[in-house]
C-alpha positions in Angstrom: 286.4 111.8 171.5 286.9 108.9 169.2 287.5 105.3 170.3 291.4 105.4 170.1 293.1 104.6 173.4 295.8 107.3 173.4 297.1 109.4 170.5 300.7 108.7 169.9 301.7 111.6 167.8 301.1 115.3 167.6 299.4 114.9 164.2 297.0 112.3 165.5 296.1 114.6 168.4 295.5 117.5 166.1 293.5 115.4 163.7 291.4 114.2 166.6 290.9 117.8 167.8 289.9 118.9 164.3 287.4 116.0 164.1 286.0 116.8 167.5 285.6 120.5 166.5 283.8 119.5 163.3 281.4 117.3 165.4 280.9 120.1 167.9 280.2 122.5 165.0 277.6 120.2 163.6 276.0 119.7 167.0 275.9 123.4 167.6 274.4 124.1 164.2 271.7 121.4 164.9 271.0 122.9 168.3 270.8 126.4 166.8 268.5 125.2 164.1 266.2 123.7 166.7 266.1 126.9 168.6 265.4 129.0 165.5 261.6 129.1 165.8 261.2 131.5 162.9 263.0 129.1 160.5 261.0 126.2 161.8 257.7 128.1 161.3 258.8 129.0 157.7 259.7 125.4 157.0 256.4 124.1 158.5 254.5 126.7 156.5 256.3 125.7 153.3 255.5 122.0 153.9 251.8 122.8 154.7 251.6 125.0 151.6 253.0 122.2 149.4 250.5 119.7 151.0 247.6 122.1 150.4 248.6 122.5 146.8 248.8 118.8 146.4 245.4 118.3 148.0 243.8 121.1 145.9 245.2 119.6 142.7 243.9 116.2 143.6 240.5 117.6 144.5 240.4 119.7 141.3 241.1 116.5 139.3 238.3 114.7 141.1 235.9 117.6 140.5 237.0 117.8 136.8 236.4 114.1 136.3 233.0 114.3 138.0 232.0 117.3 135.9 233.0 115.4 132.7 230.9 112.4 133.8 227.9 114.6 134.6 228.3 116.4 131.2 228.4 113.0 129.4 225.3 111.9 131.3 223.4 115.2 130.5 224.4 114.8 126.8 223.1 111.2 126.8 219.8 112.1 128.5 219.4 115.1 126.1 220.0 112.9 123.1 217.5 110.3 124.3 214.8 112.9 125.0 215.4 114.6 121.6 215.0 111.2 120.0 211.8 110.6 121.9 210.5 114.0 120.9 211.4 113.5 117.3 209.6 110.1 117.3 206.6 111.5 119.1 206.5 114.4 116.5 206.7 112.0 113.6 203.9 109.8 115.1 201.7 112.9 115.7 202.4 114.1 112.2 201.4 110.7 110.8 198.2 110.6 112.8 197.3 114.2 111.7 197.9 113.2 108.1 195.8 110.1 108.5 192.9 112.2 110.0 193.2 114.8 107.2 193.0 112.0 104.6 190.0 110.5 106.4 188.4 114.0 106.6 189.0 114.5 102.9 187.4 111.2 102.1 184.4 112.0 104.2 184.1 115.4 102.7 184.3 114.0 99.2 181.7 111.4 100.0 179.4 114.1 101.5 180.0 116.3 98.5 179.1 113.5 96.1 176.0 112.7 98.1 175.0 116.4 98.0 175.5 116.6 94.3 173.4 113.5 93.8 170.8 114.8 96.1 170.3 117.8 94.0 170.7 116.1 90.6 169.1 112.7 90.9 165.4 112.2 90.7 162.6 114.2 89.5 162.8 118.0 89.6 160.0 118.3 92.1 161.7 116.0 94.6 165.1 117.7 94.0 163.4 121.1 94.8 162.1 119.8 98.1 165.4 118.3 99.4 167.1 120.2 102.2 170.2 122.2 101.5 172.1 121.6 104.8 173.9 118.5 103.6 175.5 120.4 100.8 176.5 123.2 103.2 178.0 120.6 105.5 180.0 119.1 102.7 181.4 122.5 101.6 182.4 123.3 105.2 184.1 120.0 105.6 186.0 120.5 102.4 187.1 123.9 103.6 188.3 122.4 106.9 190.3 119.7 105.1 191.8 122.3 102.8 192.8 124.5 105.8 194.4 121.5 107.6 196.4 120.6 104.5 197.7 124.2 104.3 198.7 124.2 107.9 200.5 120.9 107.7 202.4 121.9 104.6 203.5 125.2 106.2 204.8 123.4 109.3 206.9 121.0 107.2 208.7 124.0 105.6 
């Protein structure tokens, strides 16, 4: 009952009874809800499901971010390694070209010496000079020519 001392009229008594009935109905509904285990289980399951979805979404976002960071790292490392390989290739190509130029120069010098060996001096001395130097010069020239062909094919 409410805190009024004594109701004075019939309307007040009826209003107080209606109010008390409403309070009792609320209390009964609350008690019924507390005893309805099936509804409580459904409610708890729904709450847990919502929590699980939230956690899964949060973890998915974290994993997605980590994957993006790893992808960026891999791209950076790959770019750095590709740059190093390109630089190394260019350096190797330059060294090979330098060696080929040196070999050509040596072959040309040897060929010139071989020609002078067979053309300078008296015919008797020229006839006695050994042939191997000329053969070496021709072989060296062939090697230089082959290296040049290989380098040009690799560039294209």
